C-alpha positions in Angstrom: 0.0 0.0 0.0 1.2 3.5 -0.9 1.3 6.1 1.8 0.3 9.6 0.8 4.0 10.7 1.1 5.0 7.8 -1.2 2.3 8.7 -3.7 3.5 12.3 -3.8 7.2 11.4 -4.0 6.6 8.7 -6.6 4.8 11.2 -8.8 7.5 13.8 -8.6 10.3 11.2 -9.2 8.4 9.7 -12.1 8.5 13.0 -14.0 11.9 14.0 -12.8 13.2 10.8 -14.5 11.5 12.2 -17.7 13.4 15.5 -17.6 11.0 17.6 -15.5 12.2 20.2 -13.1 10.7 20.1 -9.6 9.1 23.4 -8.7 8.0 24.0 -5.1 4.3 24.7 -4.3 3.5 28.4 -4.7 1.8 30.3 -1.8 -2.0 29.8 -1.8 -2.5 33.6 -2.1 -1.5 34.6 -5.6 1.4 37.1 -6.0 0.8 39.8 -8.6 -2.4 38.3 -10.0 -5.6 40.2 -9.2 -7.8 37.8 -11.2 -7.7 35.2 -8.4 -8.5 35.3 -4.7 -6.6 32.0 -4.0 -4.4 29.6 -5.9 -6.9 27.1 -7.4 -4.7 25.0 -9.6 -1.1 24.0 -10.1 -0.8 26.1 -13.3 -1.5 29.4 -11.6 2.2 30.2 -10.9 3.0 29.5 -14.5 0.4 31.9 -16.0 2.9 34.4 -17.3 4.8 31.6 -19.1 1.6 30.4 -20.8 0.9 34.0 -21.9 4.4 34.4 -23.3 5.2 37.2 -20.9 8.0 35.2 -19.1 10.5 32.7 -20.5 11.1 29.7 -18.2 14.5 28.3 -17.3 13.2 24.8 -18.1 10.7 23.3 -20.6 9.3 20.7 -18.2 8.1 21.0 -14.6 6.4 18.9 -11.9 5.2 19.6 -8.4 2.5 19.2 -5.8 0.5 22.4 -5.4 -1.6 23.4 -2.4 -4.9 24.7 -3.7 -8.0 26.4 -2.2 -11.3 26.4 -4.1 -13.8 28.6 -2.2 -14.5 31.3 -4.8 -14.7 32.2 -8.4 -15.0 29.8 -11.3 -13.7 26.8 -9.3 -15.7 26.8 -6.0 -16.2 23.5 -4.2 -17.8 24.8 -1.1 -21.2 23.4 -2.0 -19.7 20.0 -2.7 -17.8 19.5 0.5 -19.6 17.3 3.0 -22.1 16.0 0.4 -19.6 13.5 -1.1 -16.4 11.7 -0.2 -14.0 13.3 -2.6 -14.3 17.2 -2.8 -12.3 19.5 -0.5 -11.9 23.3 -0.2 -8.2 22.7 0.4 -6.3 20.0 -1.3 -3.0 19.0 -3.1 -2.8 18.8 -6.9 0.0 16.7 -8.4 0.9 18.1 -11.7 3.3 18.1 -14.7 3.8 20.8 -17.3 5.3 21.2 -20.7 6.2 24.7 -21.9 6.1 24.3 -25.7 8.0 21.0 -25.5 6.0 17.7 -25.5 2.2 17.7 -26.0 -0.8 15.5 -26.0 0.7 12.1 -26.9 3.3 12.1 -24.1 0.9 13.6 -21.5 -1.6 10.8 -22.2 1.0 8.0 -22.4 2.8 9.0 -19.2 -0.4 9.5 -17.2 -1.5 6.0 -18.2 1.9 4.5 -17.4 2.1 6.0 -13.9 -1.5 5.0 -13.0 -1.4 1.5 -14.3 2.3 0.4 -14.2 3.7 2.3 -11.2 0.6 2.8 -9.0 -0.8 -0.6 -10.3 -4.4 0.7 -10.8 -6.4 -1.9 -12.7 -6.5 -0.5 -16.3 -9.9 -2.1 -16.9 -11.4 0.4 -14.4 -10.2 3.5 -16.2 -12.1 5.7 -18.6 -11.0 8.8 -20.5 -13.0 11.8 -21.6 -12.2 14.4 -24.3 -13.7 17.7 -25.5 -16.6 17.6 -27.9 -16.2 21.2 -29.1 -18.5 24.3 -28.8 -20.0 26.2 -31.7 -20.6 29.3 -29.6 -16.8 30.1 -29.3 -15.6 28.2 -32.3 -13.6 25.6 -30.4 -13.3 22.3 -32.2 -13.8 18.7 -30.9 -10.6 17.2 -29.8 -10.5 14.2 -32.1 -6.7 14.2 -31.9 -6.8 13.4 -28.2 -9.5 10.7 -28.7 -7.4 9.0 -31.3 -4.2 9.2 -29.2 -5.9 7.4 -26.3 -6.4 4.3 -28.3 -3.0 4.7 -30.0 -0.6 5.2 -27.1 -2.6 3.2 -24.5 -4.5 -0.1 -24.6 -7.8 1.6 -23.5 -10.7 0.5 -25.8 -12.5 3.0 -27.9 -15.8 2.5 -26.1 -14.2 3.9 -22.9 -13.1 7.2 -24.5 -16.1 9.6 -24.2 -16.8 13.1 -25.5 -18.2 15.8 -23.2 -18.8 19.5 -23.4 -17.2 22.7 -22.1 -18.4 22.2 -18.5 -16.4 19.0 -18.1 -13.7 19.1 -20.8 -12.6 22.7 -21.3 -10.4 24.0 -18.5 -10.1 27.6 -17.5 -8.5 28.9 -14.3 -10.9 31.9 -14.3 -13.2 34.1 -16.4 -10.1 35.1 -18.5 -6.6 33.8 -19.0 -4.9 30.7 -20.5 -7.2 27.8 -21.2 -7.8 24.8 -23.5 -9.5 21.5 -24.1 -8.8 18.8 -21.5 -8.8 15.0 -21.3 -9.8 13.6 -17.9 -9.1 10.1 -16.5 -11.9 8.6 -14.4 -12.0 5.4 -12.4 -14.9 3.1 -11.9 -14.9 2.1 -8.3 -17.8 -0.3 -8.7 -21.6 -0.2 -8.1 -21.3 -0.4 -4.3 -19.7 3.0 -4.3 -22.7 4.8 -5.8 -24.1 7.4 -3.4 -27.1 8.3 -5.4 -29.0 5.1 -5.5 -31.9 6.8 -3.7 -32.2 9.4 -6.5 -35.0 8.5 -8.9 -33.8 7.8 -12.5 -30.1 8.0 -11.5 -27.8 6.0 -13.8 -24.2 5.4 -12.8 -21.9 6.8 -15.5 -18.8 9.0 -16.0 -19.7 12.6 -15.0 -23.1 11.5 -13.6 -22.3 13.0 -10.2 -22.0 9.9 -8.1 -19.1 8.5 -6.2 -18.8 5.3 -8.4 -17.0 7.2 -11.2 -14.3 9.6 -9.8 -12.1 11.9 -11.8 -8.5 11.2 -10.9 -6.4 13.2 -13.3 -7.1 16.1 -15.7 -4.7 16.6 -18.7 -5.2 20.2 -20.0 -3.9 21.2 -23.4 -3.3 24.9 -23.1 -3.7 26.4 -26.5 -5.8 29.6 -26.0 -6.2 32.8 -24.0 -9.7 33.7 -23.0 -10.1 37.5 -23.3 -12.3 39.7 -21.2 -15.1 39.7 -23.7 -15.2 35.9 -23.7 -13.5 35.3 -27.1 -10.6 33.0 -27.6 -7.3 33.9 -29.1 -4.7 31.3 -30.0 -1.5 31.3 -28.0 1.8 31.4 -29.9 2.9 28.1 -28.2 1.4 24.9 -26.9 1.5 23.8 -23.3 0.6 20.8 -21.1 -0.9 21.5 -17.7 -2.1 18.4 -15.7 -3.6 18.0 -12.3 -4.2 14.9 -10.3 -5.8 15.0 -6.8 -3.5 13.5 -4.2 -6.4 12.8 -1.8 -8.4 10.9 -4.5 -5.4 8.8 -5.6 -4.6 8.0 -2.0 -8.2 6.8 -1.4 -7.9 4.5 -4.4 -4.4 3.1 -3.6 -5.3 2.7 0.1 -8.6 1.0 -0.7 -10.7 3.5 1.2 -14.3 4.4 0.6 -13.6 8.1 1.4 -10.8 10.5 1.0 -11.2 11.3 4.7 -10.3 7.7 5.6 -6.8 8.0 4.2 -3.6 8.7 6.1 -3.9 12.3 5.0 -6.9 12.9 7.3 -7.1 10.1 9.8 -4.3 11.3 12.2 -6.3 14.6 12.6 -9.6 12.8 12.9 -8.3 10.4 15.5 -6.9 13.3 17.5 -10.3 15.0 17.4 -12.1 11.8 18.4 -9.7 11.5 21.4 -10.3 15.1 22.5 -14.1 15.0 22.1 -14.7 11.4 23.2 -16.8 10.7 20.1 -16.0 7.8 17.8 -15.5 8.7 14.1 -17.5 6.6 11.6 -17.6 6.8 7.8 -20.7 6.1 5.8 -21.8 6.5 2.1 -25.4 6.9 3.1 -26.9 10.3 2.3 
């Protein structure tokens, strides 16, 4: 079983072995960026690089970024406490390419790390890609869909298309953005927490705890302007984010992120202080 520390270090070492520079987590309050109240993703500290305003000292980077999502475009406040896998504060494992490698390598390495290094059952994994949007002229990501079945053994029927809400990533109302490809895991029918909801059908992006997003591979190609239009960036970038807490729950075979070694020492201490036993339940 992987401890949370081992999951984090294994991720960073995996990408360091592939030429990535380790970059420490940035402060959770952005420096010099008035468009965000808090750091909400690993790519925030690289924003000026994506916009071509700063030239990096390296073309590949990896880190584990501390994130807060309580405001703006990415706000998880309404999700916390209703499911087992959302948090207002969490760690995002990520790797970046600054006009170096692109979709093929990002997809191949993510699959390799999850299935070969972390030993997650590949038959439980699904991939999603962007279906496009006529309102802003963004095209379907047929390239990513084709790469999934080319560079990994995933079958075509487990590569699904979704719209802007799920598969076009933006850090805010404006700024660097692009289509994304998410990796989801099927944890089995027993993990569904919406069985009581009439008409519910377990599926990727259906909102239940059976199918959980583990990793988002973002293909930064555009800049969203203040008027909502997209302009193409002069270079192509990779920006990925994998939730440390979610991967820990999978690798430690826990039903909830809160049952992992990231939370249990704190919860046990609270239980000792209050005299109340902690129990975990999927019942709503």
